[in-house]
DRENBA-968457 format. One record per residue: residue number from 1; residue in one letter; x, y, z of N, C-alpha, C in turn. Coordinates in steps of 0.2 Angstrom, whole numbers. Atoms other than C-alpha are relative to their C-alpha. Example, Ala and Ser with C-alpha at 12.3 -4.5 7.8 and 13.67 -1.06 7.14 Angstrom:
<num->1 residuo->A n_u->4 n_v->-6 n_w->0 ca_u->62 ca_v->-22 ca_w->39 c_u->4 c_v->6 c_w->0>
<num->2 residuo->S n_u->-4 n_v->-6 n_w->-1 ca_u->68 ca_v->-5 ca_w->36 c_u->-4 c_v->5 c_w->3>
//
This chain:
<num->1 residuo->M n_u->-1 n_v->-7 n_w->-4 ca_u->-74 ca_v->0 ca_w->28 c_u->2 c_v->5 c_w->-5>
<num->2 residuo->E n_u->-2 n_v->-5 n_w->4 ca_u->-73 ca_v->16 ca_w->19 c_u->5 c_v->4 c_w->3>
<num->3 residuo->M n_u->-6 n_v->-4 n_w->-2 ca_u->-57 ca_v->26 ca_w->20 c_u->-2 c_v->7 c_w->2>
<num->4 residuo->P n_u->2 n_v->-7 n_w->-2 ca_u->-59 ca_v->42 ca_w->30 c_u->4 c_v->5 c_w->-4>
<num->5 residuo->P n_u->-3 n_v->-5 n_w->4 ca_u->-55 ca_v->58 ca_w->20 c_u->7 c_v->2 c_w->2>
<num->6 residuo->A n_u->-6 n_v->-2 n_w->-2 ca_u->-41 ca_v->62 ca_w->31 c_u->6 c_v->-5 c_w->-2>
<num->7 residuo->T n_u->-5 n_v->5 n_w->2 ca_u->-32 ca_v->46 ca_w->28 c_u->1 c_v->0 c_w->-8>
<num->8 residuo->R n_u->-1 n_v->-1 n_w->7 ca_u->-35 ca_v->48 ca_w->9 c_u->4 c_v->6 c_w->-2>
<num->9 residuo->S n_u->-4 n_v->-6 n_w->1 ca_u->-28 ca_v->65 ca_w->10 c_u->8 c_v->-1 c_w->2>
<num->10 residuo->S n_u->-7 n_v->1 n_w->-2 ca_u->-12 ca_v->59 ca_w->19 c_u->3 c_v->-5 c_w->-4>
<num->11 residuo->A n_u->-3 n_v->5 n_w->4 ca_u->-10 ca_v->44 ca_w->8 c_u->2 c_v->4 c_w->-7>
<num->12 residuo->R n_u->-1 n_v->-4 n_w->6 ca_u->-11 ca_v->56 ca_w->-7 c_u->6 c_v->4 c_w->0>
<num->13 residuo->A n_u->-6 n_v->-4 n_w->-2 ca_u->2 ca_v->68 ca_w->1 c_u->6 c_v->-5 c_w->0>
<num->14 residuo->A n_u->-5 n_v->4 n_w->0 ca_u->13 ca_v->53 ca_w->4 c_u->3 c_v->-3 c_w->-7>
<num->15 residuo->I n_u->-1 n_v->2 n_w->7 ca_u->12 ca_v->47 ca_w->-14 c_u->4 c_v->5 c_w->-4>
<num->16 residuo->D n_u->-3 n_v->-6 n_w->3 ca_u->16 ca_v->64 ca_w->-20 c_u->7 c_v->1 c_w->2>
<num->17 residuo->Q n_u->-7 n_v->-1 n_w->-3 ca_u->31 ca_v->65 ca_w->-9 c_u->5 c_v->-5 c_w->-3>
<num->18 residuo->L n_u->-4 n_v->5 n_w->3 ca_u->37 ca_v->48 ca_w->-15 c_u->2 c_v->2 c_w->-8>
<num->19 residuo->H n_u->-1 n_v->-2 n_w->7 ca_u->35 ca_v->54 ca_w->-33 c_u->5 c_v->5 c_w->-1>
<num->20 residuo->Q n_u->-5 n_v->-6 n_w->0 ca_u->45 ca_v->70 ca_w->-30 c_u->7 c_v->-3 c_w->2>
<num->21 residuo->G n_u->-6 n_v->3 n_w->-2 ca_u->58 ca_v->59 ca_w->-22 c_u->3 c_v->-5 c_w->-6>
<num->22 residuo->G n_u->-3 n_v->4 n_w->6 ca_u->60 ca_v->49 ca_w->-39 c_u->-3 c_v->-7 c_w->0>
<num->23 residuo->S n_u->2 n_v->6 n_w->0 ca_u->50 ca_v->34 ca_w->-35 c_u->-4 c_v->-2 c_w->-7>
<num->24 residuo->P n_u->3 n_v->2 n_w->7 ca_u->46 ca_v->25 ca_w->-52 c_u->-7 c_v->-3 c_w->1>
<num->25 residuo->V n_u->6 n_v->3 n_w->0 ca_u->30 ca_v->17 ca_w->-45 c_u->-5 c_v->4 c_w->4>
<num->26 residuo->A n_u->5 n_v->-5 n_w->-3 ca_u->22 ca_v->32 ca_w->-36 c_u->-1 c_v->6 c_w->-5>
<num->27 residuo->M n_u->1 n_v->-5 n_w->5 ca_u->14 ca_v->42 ca_w->-50 c_u->-7 c_v->4 c_w->2>
<num->28 residuo->P n_u->6 n_v->-3 n_w->-2 ca_u->1 ca_v->56 ca_w->-47 c_u->-6 c_v->-2 c_w->-4>
<num->29 residuo->D n_u->6 n_v->2 n_w->4 ca_u->-10 ca_v->50 ca_w->-61 c_u->-3 c_v->-6 c_w->2>
<num->30 residuo->T n_u->3 n_v->7 n_w->-3 ca_u->-13 ca_v->33 ca_w->-53 c_u->0 c_v->0 c_w->7>
<num->31 residuo->A n_u->0 n_v->0 n_w->-7 ca_u->-12 ca_v->39 ca_w->-35 c_u->-7 c_v->-2 c_w->3>
<num->32 residuo->D n_u->7 n_v->2 n_w->-3 ca_u->-31 ca_v->37 ca_w->-32 c_u->-1 c_v->-8 c_w->-1>
<num->33 residuo->D n_u->1 n_v->8 n_w->1 ca_u->-31 ca_v->19 ca_w->-39 c_u->5 c_v->-3 c_w->5>
<num->34 residuo->V n_u->-5 n_v->3 n_w->-4 ca_u->-15 ca_v->15 ca_w->-29 c_u->-3 c_v->0 c_w->7>
<num->35 residuo->I n_u->3 n_v->0 n_w->-7 ca_u->-24 ca_v->21 ca_w->-13 c_u->-6 c_v->-4 c_w->1>
<num->36 residuo->D n_u->6 n_v->4 n_w->0 ca_u->-40 ca_v->12 ca_w->-17 c_u->2 c_v->-8 c_w->1>
<num->37 residuo->V n_u->-2 n_v->7 n_w->-1 ca_u->-31 ca_v->-5 ca_w->-20 c_u->4 c_v->-1 c_w->6>
<num->38 residuo->G n_u->-4 n_v->1 n_w->-6 ca_u->-19 ca_v->-2 ca_w->-6 c_u->-5 c_v->-1 c_w->6>
<num->39 residuo->W n_u->5 n_v->0 n_w->-6 ca_u->-34 ca_v->1 ca_w->7 c_u->-3 c_v->-6 c_w->0>
<num->40 residuo->R n_u->4 n_v->7 n_w->0 ca_u->-44 ca_v->-14 ca_w->1 c_u->5 c_v->-6 c_w->2>
<num->41 residuo->R n_u->-5 n_v->5 n_w->-1 ca_u->-28 ca_v->-25 ca_w->2 c_u->1 c_v->0 c_w->8>
<num->42 residuo->W n_u->-2 n_v->-1 n_w->-7 ca_u->-24 ca_v->-18 ca_w->19 c_u->-6 c_v->-3 c_w->5>
<num->43 residuo->Q n_u->6 n_v->1 n_w->-4 ca_u->-42 ca_v->-20 ca_w->26 c_u->-1 c_v->-8 c_w->0>
<num->44 residuo->S n_u->2 n_v->7 n_w->1 ca_u->-43 ca_v->-38 ca_w->19 c_u->5 c_v->-5 c_w->3>
<num->45 residuo->F n_u->-5 n_v->4 n_w->-2 ca_u->-27 ca_v->-45 ca_w->27 c_u->-2 c_v->-6 c_w->4>
<num->46 residuo->Q n_u->2 n_v->5 n_w->-5 ca_u->-34 ca_v->-54 ca_w->41 c_u->-5 c_v->-6 c_w->-3>
<num->47 residuo->R n_u->5 n_v->5 n_w->4 ca_u->-48 ca_v->-62 ca_w->30 c_u->4 c_v->-5 c_w->-4>
<num->48 residuo->R n_u->-4 n_v->4 n_w->4 ca_u->-35 ca_v->-68 ca_w->18 c_u->5 c_v->-4 c_w->3>
<num->49 residuo->H n_u->-6 n_v->3 n_w->-4 ca_u->-22 ca_v->-74 ca_w->31 c_u->-2 c_v->-2 c_w->7>
<num->50 residuo->R n_u->3 n_v->2 n_w->-7 ca_u->-32 ca_v->-82 ca_w->45 c_u->5 c_v->-2 c_w->5>
<num->51 residuo->K n_u->-5 n_v->3 n_w->-4 ca_u->-17 ca_v->-91 ca_w->52 c_u->6 c_v->4 c_w->1>
<num->52 residuo->A n_u->-6 n_v->-4 n_w->-1 ca_u->-4 ca_v->-77 ca_w->50 c_u->-1 c_v->5 c_w->6>
<num->53 residuo->A n_u->0 n_v->-5 n_w->-6 ca_u->0 ca_v->-66 ca_w->65 c_u->-2 c_v->7 c_w->-2>
<num->54 residuo->G n_u->1 n_v->-7 n_w->2 ca_u->-1 ca_v->-51 ca_w->55 c_u->5 c_v->5 c_w->2>
<num->55 residuo->T n_u->-5 n_v->-5 n_w->-2 ca_u->15 ca_v->-43 ca_w->60 c_u->1 c_v->6 c_w->-6>
<num->56 residuo->W n_u->-2 n_v->-5 n_w->4 ca_u->21 ca_v->-27 ca_w->52 c_u->3 c_v->-2 c_w->-7>
<num->57 residuo->D n_u->-4 n_v->3 n_w->6 ca_u->33 ca_v->-36 ca_w->40 c_u->-5 c_v->-4 c_w->-5>
<num->58 residuo->Q n_u->5 n_v->4 n_w->4 ca_u->19 ca_v->-48 ca_w->34 c_u->-5 c_v->4 c_w->-3>
<num->59 residuo->R n_u->5 n_v->-4 n_w->3 ca_u->6 ca_v->-35 ca_w->31 c_u->3 c_v->5 c_w->-5>
<num->60 residuo->S n_u->-4 n_v->-5 n_w->5 ca_u->19 ca_v->-23 ca_w->22 c_u->1 c_v->-4 c_w->-6>
<num->61 residuo->E n_u->-2 n_v->4 n_w->6 ca_u->25 ca_v->-37 ca_w->11 c_u->-6 c_v->-2 c_w->-4>
<num->62 residuo->D n_u->6 n_v->1 n_w->3 ca_u->7 ca_v->-42 ca_w->7 c_u->-3 c_v->6 c_w->-4>
<num->63 residuo->L n_u->2 n_v->-7 n_w->3 ca_u->3 ca_v->-24 ca_w->3 c_u->4 c_v->1 c_w->-7>
<num->64 residuo->A n_u->-4 n_v->-1 n_w->6 ca_u->18 ca_v->-23 ca_w->-9 c_u->-2 c_v->-5 c_w->-5>
<num->65 residuo->K n_u->2 n_v->5 n_w->5 ca_u->13 ca_v->-39 ca_w->-18 c_u->-7 c_v->2 c_w->-3>
<num->66 residuo->G n_u->7 n_v->-2 n_w->3 ca_u->-5 ca_v->-33 ca_w->-20 c_u->1 c_v->6 c_w->-5>
<num->67 residuo->L n_u->-1 n_v->-5 n_w->4 ca_u->1 ca_v->-17 ca_w->-27 c_u->3 c_v->-2 c_w->-7>
<num->68 residuo->R n_u->-3 n_v->2 n_w->6 ca_u->13 ca_v->-25 ca_w->-39 c_u->-5 c_v->-4 c_w->-4>
<num->69 residuo->D n_u->4 n_v->4 n_w->4 ca_u->0 ca_v->-37 ca_w->-45 c_u->-6 c_v->4 c_w->-3>
<num->70 residuo->A n_u->5 n_v->-4 n_w->3 ca_u->-13 ca_v->-24 ca_w->-48 c_u->3 c_v->5 c_w->-5>
<num->71 residuo->F n_u->-3 n_v->-5 n_w->4 ca_u->-1 ca_v->-12 ca_w->-57 c_u->5 c_v->-2 c_w->-5>
<num->72 residuo->E n_u->-5 n_v->3 n_w->5 ca_u->11 ca_v->-23 ca_w->-67 c_u->-3 c_v->-5 c_w->-4>
<num->73 residuo->P n_u->3 n_v->5 n_w->5 ca_u->6 ca_v->-33 ca_w->-82 c_u->3 c_v->-7 c_w->1>
<num->74 residuo->D n_u->-3 n_v->6 n_w->-2 ca_u->18 ca_v->-47 ca_w->-77 c_u->4 c_v->0 c_w->6>
<num->75 residuo->R n_u->-3 n_v->-1 n_w->-7 ca_u->23 ca_v->-49 ca_w->-59 c_u->7 c_v->-4 c_w->0>
<num->76 residuo->L n_u->-7 n_v->4 n_w->1 ca_u->38 ca_v->-61 ca_w->-65 c_u->5 c_v->5 c_w->-3>
<num->77 residuo->L n_u->-5 n_v->-5 n_w->3 ca_u->46 ca_v->-46 ca_w->-74 c_u->1 c_v->6 c_w->4>
<num->78 residuo->V n_u->0 n_v->-7 n_w->-4 ca_u->45 ca_v->-33 ca_w->-60 c_u->8 c_v->1 c_w->2>
<num->79 residuo->G n_u->-7 n_v->0 n_w->-2 ca_u->63 ca_v->-37 ca_w->-54 c_u->1 c_v->5 c_w->5>
<num->80 residuo->P n_u->-2 n_v->-5 n_w->-5 ca_u->71 ca_v->-22 ca_w->-45 c_u->-5 c_v->4 c_w->2>
<num->81 residuo->L n_u->6 n_v->-5 n_w->-2 ca_u->55 ca_v->-12 ca_w->-45 c_u->-4 c_v->-3 c_w->6>
<num->82 residuo->M n_u->3 n_v->3 n_w->-6 ca_u->49 ca_v->-24 ca_w->-31 c_u->2 c_v->4 c_w->6>
<num->83 residuo->E n_u->-3 n_v->-4 n_w->-5 ca_u->60 ca_v->-14 ca_w->-19 c_u->-4 c_v->7 c_w->1>
<num->84 residuo->D n_u->4 n_v->-6 n_w->0 ca_u->50 ca_v->2 ca_w->-24 c_u->-7 c_v->-1 c_w->2>
<num->85 residuo->Y n_u->6 n_v->2 n_w->-3 ca_u->34 ca_v->-7 ca_w->-21 c_u->0 c_v->-1 c_w->7>
<num->86 residuo->R n_u->-1 n_v->1 n_w->-7 ca_u->40 ca_v->-12 ca_w->-4 c_u->0 c_v->7 c_w->4>
<num->87 residuo->H n_u->0 n_v->-7 n_w->-3 ca_u->44 ca_v->6 ca_w->0 c_u->-7 c_v->4 c_w->0>
<num->88 residuo->L n_u->7 n_v->-3 n_w->1 ca_u->27 ca_v->12 ca_w->-7 c_u->-4 c_v->-3 c_w->5>
<num->89 residuo->A n_u->5 n_v->3 n_w->-5 ca_u->18 ca_v->-1 ca_w->4 c_u->2 c_v->2 c_w->7>
<num->90 residuo->S n_u->-2 n_v->-2 n_w->-6 ca_u->28 ca_v->3 ca_w->19 c_u->-3 c_v->7 c_w->2>
<num->91 residuo->T n_u->3 n_v->-7 n_w->-1 ca_u->23 ca_v->22 ca_w->17 c_u->-7 c_v->0 c_w->1>
<num->92 residuo->L n_u->7 n_v->0 n_w->-1 ca_u->5 ca_v->18 ca_w->14 c_u->-2 c_v->-4 c_w->6>
<num->93 residuo->G n_u->1 n_v->3 n_w->-6 ca_u->5 ca_v->6 ca_w->28 c_u->0 c_v->4 c_w->6>
<num->94 residuo->Q n_u->-1 n_v->-4 n_w->-5 ca_u->11 ca_v->19 ca_w->40 c_u->-6 c_v->5 c_w->0>
<num->95 residuo->V n_u->6 n_v->-5 n_w->0 ca_u->-3 ca_v->31 ca_w->34 c_u->-6 c_v->-4 c_w->2>
<num->96 residuo->F n_u->6 n_v->4 n_w->-1 ca_u->-16 ca_v->17 ca_w->35 c_u->-1 c_v->-1 c_w->8>
<num->97 residuo->L n_u->0 n_v->2 n_w->-7 ca_u->-11 ca_v->13 ca_w->53 c_u->-1 c_v->7 c_w->4>
<num->98 residuo->A n_u->2 n_v->-7 n_w->-4 ca_u->-13 ca_v->32 ca_w->58 c_u->-7 c_v->0 c_w->1>
<num->99 residuo->D n_u->8 n_v->0 n_w->-1 ca_u->-32 ca_v->29 ca_w->56 c_u->-2 c_v->-3 c_w->6>
<num->100 residuo->P n_u->1 n_v->3 n_w->-6 ca_u->-38 ca_v->26 ca_w->73 c_u->-5 c_v->-6 c_w->0>
<num->101 residuo->A n_u->4 n_v->6 n_w->0 ca_u->-51 ca_v->13 ca_w->67 c_u->3 c_v->-6 c_w->-2>
<num->102 residuo->Q n_u->-3 n_v->6 n_w->2 ca_u->-38 ca_v->1 ca_w->62 c_u->1 c_v->-5 c_w->5>
<num->103 residuo->P n_u->-1 n_v->5 n_w->-6 ca_u->-37 ca_v->-15 ca_w->72 c_u->7 c_v->-2 c_w->1>
<num->104 residuo->F n_u->-7 n_v->2 n_w->-1 ca_u->-19 ca_v->-18 ca_w->69 c_u->4 c_v->6 c_w->3>
<num->105 residuo->R n_u->-4 n_v->-6 n_w->-3 ca_u->-8 ca_v->-7 ca_w->80 c_u->7 c_v->-3 c_w->3>
//
């Protein structure tokens, strides 16, 4: 499913706001890549976790791990940055949920 332009715009604004707030993982130069990776990960949750209930916490943590894996060279060395990825994932998840075509509500 392609991301609606309004959702992309909202996600971009959210990343810009996180960057201005000092987030070390929300950078304007990688925002489009983060949005694309995040959207694909969000959309594929049910396919990858058939037995999971798909609660907000499960989906948000899954998104955080997907972003970490996509943008960090060694996931074992992320350390405290994982909290920043969780915050980024939570923010993007809220934007993605605002899309009326999303099955998870």
